[in-house]
C-alpha positions as CSV (number, residue, x, y, z in Angstrom):
1,M,0.0,0.0,0.0
2,A,1.2,3.5,-0.8
3,N,0.2,7.0,0.2
4,Q,-0.2,9.9,-2.2
5,H,3.3,11.3,-1.7
6,D,4.9,7.9,-2.6
7,I,2.7,7.4,-5.7
8,K,3.3,11.0,-6.9
9,N,7.0,10.6,-6.5
10,Y,7.0,7.3,-8.3
11,L,4.9,8.5,-11.2
12,L,6.2,12.1,-11.7
13,D,8.6,13.6,-9.2
14,K,11.7,11.5,-9.2
15,E,14.3,11.7,-11.9
16,D,13.4,8.4,-13.5
17,A,9.7,8.7,-12.8
18,Y,7.3,6.3,-14.6
19,F,5.8,8.9,-17.0
20,K,9.2,10.3,-17.9
21,Q,10.4,6.9,-19.3
22,D,9.9,6.2,-23.0
23,N,10.4,2.5,-22.4
24,R,7.0,2.6,-20.5
25,N,5.2,3.3,-23.8
26,G,2.9,0.4,-24.6
27,E,2.3,-0.4,-20.9
28,I,-0.8,-0.4,-18.8
29,L,-0.7,0.9,-15.2
30,M,-3.6,0.2,-12.7
31,L,-4.3,2.7,-9.9
32,S,-6.6,1.0,-7.4
33,G,-8.1,1.9,-4.0
34,V,-11.1,1.3,-1.9
35,W,-14.4,3.1,-2.7
36,G,-14.1,6.8,-1.7
37,S,-10.4,6.8,-1.2
38,G,-10.0,9.8,-3.5
39,K,-8.5,8.1,-6.5
40,T,-10.1,10.4,-9.1
41,Y,-9.6,13.5,-7.0
42,F,-6.0,12.6,-6.5
43,W,-5.5,12.0,-10.2
44,K,-7.2,15.1,-11.4
45,E,-6.0,17.5,-8.7
46,E,-2.5,16.2,-7.8
47,L,-1.2,14.5,-11.0
48,E,-3.0,15.6,-14.1
49,N,-1.4,19.0,-14.7
50,E,2.1,17.8,-13.9
51,L,1.5,14.7,-16.0
52,I,0.7,16.8,-19.1
53,K,4.0,18.6,-18.7
54,T,5.8,15.4,-19.3
55,L,4.3,15.0,-22.7
56,K,6.5,15.4,-25.7
57,D,5.4,18.0,-28.4
58,N,2.4,17.0,-30.5
59,K,1.5,14.1,-28.1
60,S,-1.9,14.1,-26.4
61,Y,-3.5,13.2,-23.1
62,V,-7.0,11.6,-23.0
63,Y,-9.1,11.2,-19.9
64,I,-12.1,9.0,-20.3
65,S,-14.8,8.0,-17.8
66,L,-16.3,4.6,-18.6
67,Y,-19.5,5.7,-16.9
68,G,-22.2,6.4,-19.4
69,H,-20.7,4.7,-22.4
70,D,-22.6,1.8,-23.8
71,S,-20.2,0.4,-26.4
72,L,-16.6,0.2,-27.3
73,E,-17.4,2.1,-30.4
74,E,-18.4,5.1,-28.3
75,L,-15.1,4.8,-26.3
76,Q,-13.1,4.6,-29.5
77,N,-14.8,7.7,-31.0
78,E,-14.3,9.8,-27.9
79,I,-10.7,8.9,-27.5
80,Q,-10.0,10.0,-31.1
81,Q,-12.0,13.2,-30.6
82,V,-10.3,14.2,-27.4
83,S,-6.8,13.3,-28.8
84,Y,-7.5,15.4,-31.9
85,H,-8.6,18.4,-30.0
86,F,-6.0,18.2,-27.2
87,S,-3.8,21.2,-26.6
88,K,-1.2,21.5,-23.9
89,E,-1.8,25.2,-23.8
90,N,-5.6,24.9,-23.5
91,R,-5.7,21.7,-21.6
92,K,-8.2,22.7,-18.9
93,D,-10.9,23.6,-21.5
94,V,-10.2,20.6,-23.6
95,I,-10.0,18.0,-20.8
96,S,-13.2,19.2,-19.3
97,F,-15.0,19.2,-22.6
98,T,-17.6,16.5,-23.1
99,Y,-17.8,15.2,-26.7
100,N,-21.1,13.9,-28.1
101,V,-21.2,10.8,-30.2
102,F,-23.1,11.3,-33.4
103,T,-24.0,8.9,-36.3
104,K,-20.9,7.5,-37.8
105,V,-19.9,8.2,-41.4
106,A,-16.5,6.6,-41.1
107,S,-15.2,3.5,-39.5
108,F,-13.5,5.4,-36.7
109,I,-15.1,8.6,-35.6
110,P,-18.5,10.5,-35.5
111,K,-19.7,12.8,-38.1
112,V,-18.4,16.4,-37.9
113,S,-19.2,19.5,-39.8
114,F,-16.8,20.2,-42.6
115,N,-17.6,23.9,-42.2
116,A,-15.8,23.8,-38.9
117,F,-12.5,23.3,-40.8
118,G,-13.1,26.2,-43.1
119,I,-13.8,24.2,-46.2
120,G,-16.5,25.4,-48.5
121,V,-18.4,23.5,-51.2
122,E,-17.5,26.1,-53.8
123,V,-13.8,25.1,-53.5
124,E,-14.4,21.8,-55.1
125,A,-17.8,21.9,-56.7
126,D,-17.4,18.4,-58.3
127,R,-17.3,16.7,-54.9
128,T,-20.2,16.1,-52.7
129,V,-20.7,17.4,-49.2
130,Q,-20.4,13.8,-47.9
131,Q,-17.1,13.3,-49.7
132,L,-15.7,16.5,-48.2
133,E,-16.9,15.5,-44.7
134,E,-15.4,12.0,-45.0
135,E,-12.0,13.5,-46.1
136,N,-12.0,15.8,-43.1
137,I,-12.8,12.9,-40.9
138,K,-9.9,10.9,-42.3
139,Q,-7.6,13.9,-41.6
140,Q,-9.0,14.0,-38.0
141,I,-8.4,10.3,-37.6
142,K,-4.8,10.7,-38.8
143,Q,-4.0,13.6,-36.6
144,G,-5.8,12.2,-33.5
145,V,-4.1,8.8,-33.8
146,G,-0.7,10.5,-34.5
147,R,-0.9,12.4,-31.3
148,L,-1.4,9.1,-29.4
149,E,1.3,7.1,-31.1
150,D,4.5,6.4,-29.2
151,G,4.0,8.5,-26.0
152,G,0.4,9.7,-25.7
153,I,-1.3,9.0,-22.4
154,I,-4.8,7.6,-22.0
155,C,-6.6,7.3,-18.6
156,F,-9.7,5.2,-18.1
157,D,-11.5,6.1,-15.0
158,D,-14.7,4.7,-13.3
159,F,-13.7,1.2,-14.5
160,E,-16.1,-0.5,-12.1
161,R,-18.9,1.7,-13.4
162,K,-18.8,0.4,-16.9
163,S,-22.0,-0.3,-18.7
164,S,-23.4,-3.9,-18.4
165,K,-23.6,-3.7,-22.2
166,I,-19.8,-3.8,-22.4
167,D,-18.3,-7.2,-21.8
168,L,-15.3,-7.1,-19.4
169,N,-13.3,-9.4,-21.7
170,D,-13.9,-7.2,-24.7
171,L,-13.1,-4.1,-22.7
172,F,-9.7,-5.4,-21.6
173,G,-9.1,-6.6,-25.1
174,F,-9.9,-3.2,-26.5
175,I,-7.6,-1.4,-24.0
176,T,-4.8,-3.9,-24.4
177,N,-4.9,-3.7,-28.2
178,L,-5.1,0.1,-28.1
179,T,-2.1,0.4,-25.8
180,E,0.1,-2.1,-27.7
181,T,-0.9,-0.8,-31.2
182,F,-0.3,2.9,-30.5
183,K,2.4,2.5,-27.8
184,T,0.5,4.7,-25.3
185,K,1.0,4.9,-21.6
186,T,-2.4,3.7,-20.4
187,V,-3.8,4.1,-16.9
188,I,-6.8,2.3,-15.4
189,I,-8.3,3.8,-12.2
190,T,-10.6,1.4,-10.4
191,N,-11.9,-0.2,-7.2
192,Q,-11.0,-3.7,-8.1
193,E,-13.0,-5.1,-5.0
194,F,-16.2,-4.0,-6.8
195,F,-16.0,-6.9,-9.3
196,K,-17.7,-9.9,-8.0
197,D,-18.6,-13.5,-9.0
198,N,-17.8,-14.1,-12.7
199,D,-16.6,-10.6,-13.3
200,N,-14.1,-10.9,-10.5
201,E,-12.7,-14.1,-12.1
202,V,-12.4,-12.4,-15.5
203,F,-10.9,-9.3,-13.9
204,S,-8.3,-11.2,-12.0
205,R,-7.4,-13.4,-15.0
206,I,-7.1,-10.7,-17.6
207,K,-5.4,-8.1,-15.4
208,E,-2.6,-10.6,-14.7
209,K,-2.0,-10.8,-18.5
210,S,-2.6,-7.2,-19.5
211,V,-1.5,-4.9,-16.6
212,N,2.2,-4.2,-16.3
213,K,2.2,-2.2,-13.1
214,F,-0.1,-2.0,-10.0
215,L,-0.4,0.9,-7.5
216,L,-2.6,0.8,-4.5
217,L,-3.7,4.2,-3.1
218,D,-4.1,4.0,0.6
219,P,-3.9,7.6,2.0
220,T,-3.9,8.5,5.7
221,V,-6.8,10.5,7.0
222,D,-4.5,13.6,7.3
223,E,-3.3,13.2,3.7
224,L,-6.7,12.7,2.3
225,F,-8.1,15.6,4.3
226,E,-5.2,17.9,3.1
227,T,-5.9,16.9,-0.5
228,I,-9.6,17.8,-0.2
229,Y,-9.0,21.0,1.9
230,T,-8.4,23.4,-1.0
231,E,-8.6,27.2,-1.2
232,K,-12.3,26.8,-1.5
233,Y,-12.4,26.1,2.3
234,S,-10.0,28.8,3.4
235,D,-12.8,30.5,5.4
236,L,-12.7,27.5,7.7
237,D,-9.1,27.9,8.6
238,E,-9.8,28.8,12.2
239,Y,-11.8,25.6,12.6
240,K,-9.6,23.4,10.5
241,E,-7.9,21.6,13.4
242,K,-11.3,21.0,15.1
243,I,-12.8,19.6,11.9
244,L,-9.9,17.2,11.4
245,E,-10.1,16.1,15.0
246,A,-13.7,15.2,14.7
247,I,-13.1,13.3,11.4
248,K,-10.3,11.3,13.0
249,I,-12.6,10.3,15.9
250,T,-15.2,8.9,13.4
251,E,-12.3,7.0,11.7
252,E,-13.9,8.0,8.4
253,K,-11.7,7.9,5.3
254,N,-13.9,8.7,2.3
255,A,-13.2,11.7,0.1
256,R,-16.8,12.1,-0.9
257,I,-17.9,12.3,2.8
258,F,-15.0,14.7,3.5
259,I,-16.3,17.0,0.8
260,Q,-19.9,16.9,2.2
261,V,-18.6,17.6,5.7
262,L,-16.5,20.6,4.6
263,D,-19.4,22.0,2.4
264,N,-21.7,21.8,5.4
265,C,-19.2,23.5,7.7
266,L,-18.7,26.3,5.1
267,E,-22.4,26.9,4.8
268,Y,-23.1,26.7,8.5
269,K,-20.1,28.7,9.6
270,E,-21.9,32.0,10.3
271,L,-24.1,30.2,12.9
272,I,-21.1,28.8,14.8
273,E,-20.7,30.3,18.3
274,D,-18.0,28.0,19.6
275,K,-15.3,25.8,18.0
276,Q,-16.8,22.8,19.8
277,D,-20.0,23.4,17.8
278,M,-18.1,22.9,14.6
279,F,-16.7,19.7,16.1
280,L,-20.3,18.5,16.7
281,L,-21.4,19.5,13.3
282,V,-18.8,17.3,11.7
283,I,-19.9,14.3,13.7
284,V,-23.6,15.0,13.1
285,T,-22.9,15.3,9.3
286,I,-20.9,12.0,9.1
287,L,-23.5,10.1,11.1
288,F,-26.3,11.3,8.9
289,V,-24.5,10.9,5.6
290,K,-23.1,7.4,6.3
291,Y,-25.7,5.9,8.6
292,N,-28.8,8.1,8.3
293,I,-28.7,8.8,12.0
294,I,-30.0,12.0,13.6
295,F,-29.6,12.6,17.3
296,E,-32.8,13.8,18.7
297,M,-33.2,16.6,21.3
298,E,-35.5,14.6,23.6
299,N,-33.9,13.5,26.8
300,Y,-34.1,9.7,26.9
301,N,-34.2,8.7,30.6
302,K,-35.5,5.3,31.6
303,G,-34.1,5.3,35.1
304,F,-30.7,3.9,34.2
305,G,-29.1,6.9,32.6
306,E,-29.8,9.7,30.2
307,A,-28.6,10.8,26.8
308,Y,-29.8,12.4,23.6
309,L,-30.4,9.4,21.4
310,P,-31.3,8.9,17.7
311,R,-34.6,7.6,16.3
312,I,-33.3,4.1,16.0
313,V,-33.1,3.7,19.8
314,K,-36.6,4.9,20.2
315,H,-37.8,2.0,18.0
316,A,-35.7,-0.5,20.1
317,S,-36.9,-2.3,23.1
318,E,-36.0,-1.0,26.6
319,N,-34.1,-4.3,27.1
320,I,-31.7,-3.4,24.2
321,V,-31.1,0.1,25.4
322,Y,-30.6,-1.1,29.0
323,H,-27.9,-3.6,27.9
324,M,-26.2,-0.9,25.8
325,W,-26.0,1.3,28.8
326,R,-24.8,-1.7,31.0
327,M,-22.0,-2.3,28.5
328,K,-20.8,1.2,29.2
329,R,-20.9,0.7,33.0
330,V,-19.4,-2.8,33.3
331,Q,-15.7,-2.7,32.3
332,S,-15.6,-6.4,31.3
333,L,-18.3,-5.8,28.7
334,F,-16.6,-2.9,27.0
335,A,-16.4,-3.3,23.2
336,E,-13.7,-1.7,21.0
337,S,-15.1,-2.8,17.6
338,K,-18.5,-3.2,15.9
339,H,-18.1,-7.0,15.7
340,Q,-17.2,-7.3,19.4
341,F,-20.1,-4.9,20.3
342,V,-22.7,-6.9,18.4
343,N,-21.6,-10.2,19.9
344,I,-21.5,-8.9,23.5
345,L,-24.9,-7.1,23.1
346,I,-26.7,-10.2,21.7
347,K,-25.1,-12.4,24.4
348,E,-26.3,-10.0,27.1
349,V,-29.8,-9.8,25.7
350,E,-30.0,-13.6,25.5
351,S,-28.5,-14.5,28.9
352,N,-30.3,-11.9,31.0
353,S,-33.8,-12.7,29.7
354,K,-36.4,-14.9,31.3
355,D,-37.8,-18.0,29.5
356,A,-41.2,-16.3,29.3
357,Q,-39.7,-13.6,27.1
358,R,-38.1,-15.8,24.5
359,E,-40.2,-14.5,21.6
360,S,-39.4,-10.9,22.4
361,V,-35.7,-11.9,22.8
362,K,-35.7,-13.3,19.3
363,K,-37.2,-10.1,18.0
364,D,-34.6,-8.1,19.8
365,I,-31.7,-10.1,18.4
366,I,-33.1,-9.8,14.8
367,F,-33.5,-6.0,15.4
368,I,-29.9,-5.7,16.6
369,E,-28.5,-7.7,13.7
370,E,-30.5,-5.7,11.1
371,N,-29.3,-2.4,12.6
372,Q,-25.9,-3.3,13.9
373,N,-24.1,-0.4,12.2
374,K,-26.5,2.1,13.6
375,F,-26.5,0.6,17.1
376,Y,-22.7,0.6,17.2
377,Q,-22.6,4.3,16.3
378,V,-25.1,5.1,19.1
379,Y,-23.0,3.1,21.5
380,K,-19.8,4.9,20.5
381,Y,-21.1,8.4,20.4
382,A,-24.0,8.5,22.9
383,F,-23.0,6.0,25.5
384,I,-19.2,5.8,25.5
385,K,-18.2,9.4,24.5
386,N,-21.7,11.0,24.9
387,Y,-20.6,14.1,22.9
388,F,-24.2,15.3,22.8
389,Y,-24.9,15.3,26.6
390,D,-23.4,18.6,27.6
391,C,-24.1,20.6,24.4
392,N,-26.6,23.3,24.0
393,Q,-29.9,21.7,23.2
394,R,-31.0,24.5,20.8
395,T,-27.6,24.3,19.0
396,L,-27.9,20.6,18.4
397,E,-31.4,20.9,17.2
398,K,-30.4,23.5,14.6
399,M,-27.6,21.3,13.5
400,N,-29.8,18.3,13.2
401,N,-32.4,20.2,11.2
402,F,-29.7,21.7,8.9
403,V,-28.0,18.3,8.2
404,E,-31.3,16.5,7.6
405,S,-33.1,19.2,5.6
406,G,-30.1,20.9,3.9
407,I,-31.6,24.3,4.7
408,L,-30.0,26.8,7.2
409,P,-32.1,27.8,10.1
410,N,-33.7,31.3,9.8
411,E,-31.7,32.8,12.5
């Protein structure tokens, strides 16, 4: 496993970096990582601009998302189009441009208007419009392919989101042939754990034969956070340490969730009265986004303790809640992981119930198993840490309403 610094150094920064070596032309590199580890963000924000600088003159860079493409023909067409239009000087506009795939009039690329190339019918009256268009298309093909040959770079992203209409064997064959024929440096960005059953067998078998280099992106929480925390969030600088502290407590490591957290913090900032409120907002956001948990403002007191608990607890039996509270009080029952927590809780519910309650016990166990992720979060944040016990009730209520509704309070 490698962090972002190590990967960037290997690919671009060191003297003999991967993308600086001509002998890497014709190779396929796979950049893998778990879902949400920030692979695309890292590639686009940390690597892409520097990568383009390594290109030799008249060579192109093509970034393609497999999402939304239903055939290899569409992929082929878009690769040629992006390569033809690529410009190192205007790379931002070109890279972000989305090319539409029209009806083909040639074997390689979609129909384009001949007028776009400044050719008028009056120049060669004896030729048809279609002939002129086809000639321009052939020129486009020649130039687009030429910019890829022997040193162009192609990146295929969202590999696991490919259309079901595209066979995985055919897709690998297409990418392999493209890379070998044109001697490109080809990159595949994917979450390989996504492929299951038959696709997983195909993926494992073909990648062994086709992929030349594997890199696994496994950033630390700090590293991923720093990557996401761009100039856009500079207004949060005074709260930055508090936000990161809360994220670390949740043990979350998902770029998409980090972005939602920071966006919420930025929007809610004017209502923050204390840095601890920002800390709570981060936790409230993550619990809602990931587990759909909202901590209610009602004081839940059944005679064995009190806490502000989410809706899931209100739907649970008093027996379940009691044993969750008991796990906090009895040192020998303390759980440090979700698996351990679920096992202890079920055992406690079973062993401390009377025979007359067996049916209700079965229901309790099923309810725990079906909601184990949520119950563990409640145990962690409301019973063990109880971050919500001493906070201002009105403040927490506003946070809950904002996170759940997406609308700032009218205050």
